N, C-alpha and C positions, 0 to 999 in steps of 0.2 A: 685836217689842219688848213686846207685851202677853203676859204669862205666862198661858197658857191651860191649863197642865198639870193644874190641878185637875179641870176638867170634860172635857178632851179625852182625855188618855191616862193620867194618874196615878190616876184614880179607879177603884178595883177594883169598886165596886158598879155602875158604869155600863158599864165595858168588859170586865170579866172575870167569868166565871161562878163561879170559885172564889176567894173572897177569902182573903188571907193577911196576915201581919204586915207584909210588904213589898208595897206596891201593885203593883210590877212585878218581873219577873225581870230582873236586871241581869247581862248577860254581861260578864265582866271585860275582854275585848278591846274590846267596844263602849264600855264606860265609859272606858277609856284612850284610845281613838281620839277620843272626844268631848272629853276634856280637852285633848289635843294640838291638835285643831281649834279649840277656843275660844281657846287661847293664841295660835295663829297669827292668828286673826281679830282679836284685840285689837291685836296689833302692826301688822297691815296696815291696820286701820281708823284707828288713831291716826295712822300715817304718811301714808296717802293723803289723809285729810281735812285734816290739818294743812298738807300741801303745797298743797291747794286754797286754804285760807284765806291762807297766806303769799303765794302767787302772786297772788291777787286783791288783797291789800294792797299788794304791792310794784309790780306792773305797772299803770301808769296806764291802759293800754289796756282793762283790765278794770273800770275804774271807771264802770260803766254800771248803770242800774236793773235790767235783766234779769240781769246778772251778780251783783248783790247778792242776788237771790233764790236763785241757785245757792249762794252763800256761806252763806245761811241754811240751806239743805239740808245743807251740809257741817258746820255747827255742830251740827245735830241728830244727824248720823251720828257726829261726834266725841264727843258726850256718850254715845252708845251704847258707843263703844269705851272711854271712860274710866270709866263707872259701871255700865251695864247688863250688858254681857258679863262684866266682872270679877266681879260679884256672882254671876252665873250659874255662872262657873267655880268660885268659892268654894263654892257649893252642890254642885257636882259633886265637889269634893275632900272635902266633909264631908257626904255624903249621909245618914249615920246620925244626924247631929246635928239638933236642933231649933234653927232659926235665931232670933235675937232678933226680937221683933215690930217693934221700931223699924226694924231693918234691912229687914225685909220691906215695911213701909209706905213707907220711903224708896225702895226699889227699884221698887215698884209705881207710885209717883208719877212717878219719873223715866222709867220704862218707857213709861207712857201718855203722858207729856209729849213724849218724843222721837218716838214713833210718830205722834201727832197732828200734831206739827210737820212731819214728813216728808210726810204725805199732804196736809195743808193747803197746804204750800209747793208741792208738785207741782200741786195744783189751781190755785193762784194763777198759777204759771208757764204752765199751759195757757191760762188766761183771758187772761193778759198777751200771749201769742203770738197768740191769736185777734184781739185788738184791734189789735195791731201789723200783722198781715197784712190785716185787713179794713178798718181805718181808719188807714192809715199817717200821713196828715197831721195828723189830730186827735191821734193817739198821741204824735207828736213834741212837740206843744205842751202836752199834758196830763201825760204821764209824765215825772217828773224825780226827782232824788235824794231830795228831801224827801218826796215822795209815796211813793216806794218804801220809805223808812224807816218811814213811818206804817203802811204795809201790813204790813211785817215785824213791827212792834211789835204789831199786832193778831193776827198769826199766833201769836206767842209767848203772848199773853194767852189766846187761844182754847185753845192747847195746854196751858197751865198749868191752866185750868179742867177740861179733859179728864183730865189727870193727877190732879188733886185729887179728881175724881169717883171714882177707884178706891179711895180709902181710906174711903169712906162705906159704910154698910150699908143695904140696901133689902129690903123684903118679908120680913123676919125672917131674913135670911141672916147668917152670921157675919162676912162681909167678908174682910179680909186675915187669913190664919192661917199658921202654920208647922207642918209635919209632917215627921217623919223619913222619908227616902226620897222625899219629894215636894217638899221645899224650901218656898219661899214661894209660897203659892197664894191664890186668891180664889174663893170659891164663890158669888159674887153673880151670878145669871143676868140680872138687870135691867141691871147694869153691862155685862156682855159683849154683851148683845143691842143695847143703845143704842150702844155703842162700835163694834160690828161694822157696824151700819147707817150711822151718822153719819160714821165715820172710816175706813171701808174701802170698802164696797159702793157707797154713794151717790157719794162722791168719785171712785171708780174709773170708774163709769159716766159721770160728768160729764167726766172727763179724756179718756176714749176718744171721747166724743161731740165734744168740742172739737177734738181732733186730726183726727178724721174730717172735720169741717167745714173745718178749715184746709187739709188736703190737697186737698179739693175746690176751695176758693177758689184755691189756688196753681196747681192743674192748669188751672182755667178761665182764669186770668190768662195763663199761659204759652201756652195754646191761642189766646187772643185776640191775644197778642203775635206769634205766628207768622203769623197771618192779617193782621197790620198794622192791627188795630183799636185798638191802644194807641199813643199818642204819635205820631200821624200828622203833627202840626205841629212835632215836635221833630226835632233832628238825629239821624243814625244813631248817633252816639256816645252820646247820651242813652238811646237805646233799648237799646244794648248794656250800658250801665251799669245800667239798670233790670233787664235780664235777669240780670246778674251778681248784683244784690242779691236777686232772687227765688231764684236758685240757692243763695246763701249761707243765706237764710232756710230754704229747703227742707232743706238739710243740717243746720242747727241743729234744726229740727223733728224730723228723723229721729233725731238724737242724743237729744233729750228724750223722744221716743216710746220709744226703747230703754230709757231710764231708767225710764219708767212701766211698760213691759213687764216689766222685771226686778223692779220693786217688786211687781207683781201676782203674778208667778211665785213670788217668795220668800214672800209673805204670804198668797196665795190659799188654799193647802192648809191653813194654820194656821186661818184664820177659817172655812173650810168645815167642817173637822173640829169646830171649836168649836160651830157652829150645829147640826151633826148630833148631837153629844153632848148638846146642850141639849134638842132637840125630838124627835129620832128616835134615841135611844141603842141601839135594837134592832139597827140596822145595824152597830154596832161591837161588840156583845156576843160575836160569834163569833171575835174576834181572840184568838190565843194570847198568853201573857205576853211571849214573845220578839217577836212581831209588834208588840205594843203598845209595847214598849221601842224597837224600831227606828223606828216611826212617831213616837214622842215625840222621840227624839234627832234625827231627820232634819227633820221638819216643824215642831216646836215650838222646838227648841234651835238646830240648826245653820243651817238654811235662812234663817230670819228674820235671824239675826246676819250672814250672808254679805251681805245686801242693803246693809249700810253700807260694805262694801268695794267693791261694784260701781260705784257712782257715779263716784268719782275715776278708775277705770280707763276707764269709758265716755267721760268728758271728755277724757282723755289720748289716746284712740284716735280719737274721732269729731269733737271740736270743734277746728277749726284754731287758733283764738285761744288756747285753753287749752293745746293741744299745743305751740305755739311758746313760750308763757309758761312752761310747765313746764320745757322744755329750757333756756331762757335762765336761769331761776332756779337750776336745778341746776348748770348750767355755771358761772355766776358764783360760786356758793357753794363749789363744789368747787375752783375756781381760787383763791378766797380762802383756803380751808383749806390747799391745797397751798403757796401763797405764804407763809402764816404759818409752816407747818412748815419751809419752806426757809429763811426768815429766822431762825427759832429754831436750826436746825441750824448755819447760818453763824455766828450769834452765839456758840453754844457752842464752835465750832471756834476762833473768834478768842479767846475767853476762855481756852480750854485752851492755845492757842499762847502767849498773853501770860503765862500762869502758868508754863509750861515755860521761857520766856525769862528770867523773873525768877529761877527756881530756878537756872538755869545761871549767871546773873550773880552770884548769892549764893555759889555753889560756887567760882567763879573767884576771888572776893575772898578767900575763906578760904585758898585755895592760894597 
């Protein structure tokens, strides 16, 4: 979601030995493929994340604090599909044009806002799961709907500040600018360095550390349970129930770990290329124009945008509660649509039959 095309791939002075009027060589087939991919990403992102939000809203089983955090993540991804990727597609369709500065500033702000919201929400989810597994009784008394809403409000506040940070200039840089064949860019190294560290690398390390500790705790509890060290004074049914809860938590953690892994996979190359281009550009100077164009389209344009599609797919495949809720929601709505069409067809047939009967009666009277 952060546009790093200025310093990563589109800057001919950093990445290419021979500068030209066009920063990169654009192969026609590569450009067309990118346009089609972005259009598909928009449709899939909006549909998938809208489905997550509607299902969470309609299904009361999902009205839980931890599910609200997933809904918060879906909102961020939905904003990407509604605003960030469409503007990126617009720039792909009009590469030779200089985009309005106001559009670029709006895009940068929303881009940074959504990316920060995603990573901060993922960090909150990992910490939330840590406390739920490590201190289950305290967690039940402490975490409720009102507290989850306060946390979500703080997530959006922090994210807005991060997005707003993108439109300011630091250290004599131009800030947000627009160039032909580069689109909306930002040549502010302070911004990219701070954002990369605070909203990607540090949170990613924190999340991985949280889930590593959680897996260790769950493994330790299951091992103790097998040895009979847990719940010795309780009935066997209670032990089985506790084991079932642990298994469900483990499945949920695996699902969330897959979400985090996908996020890092989609955004890791982007931020790695960004920092390399800022501090060791000589490693990228040997790339040809075609290689630079492929790198840009894959790691800066396509792969980060795909991340917003992956989360709903992971929920549908890995989370049992969401899986059932999705199926029930789609089945109910498809049945409603089918019933509505059936009723309208029946009504039109009745109306047509009544009209024909009236015409026949009028004709018989004339004769």
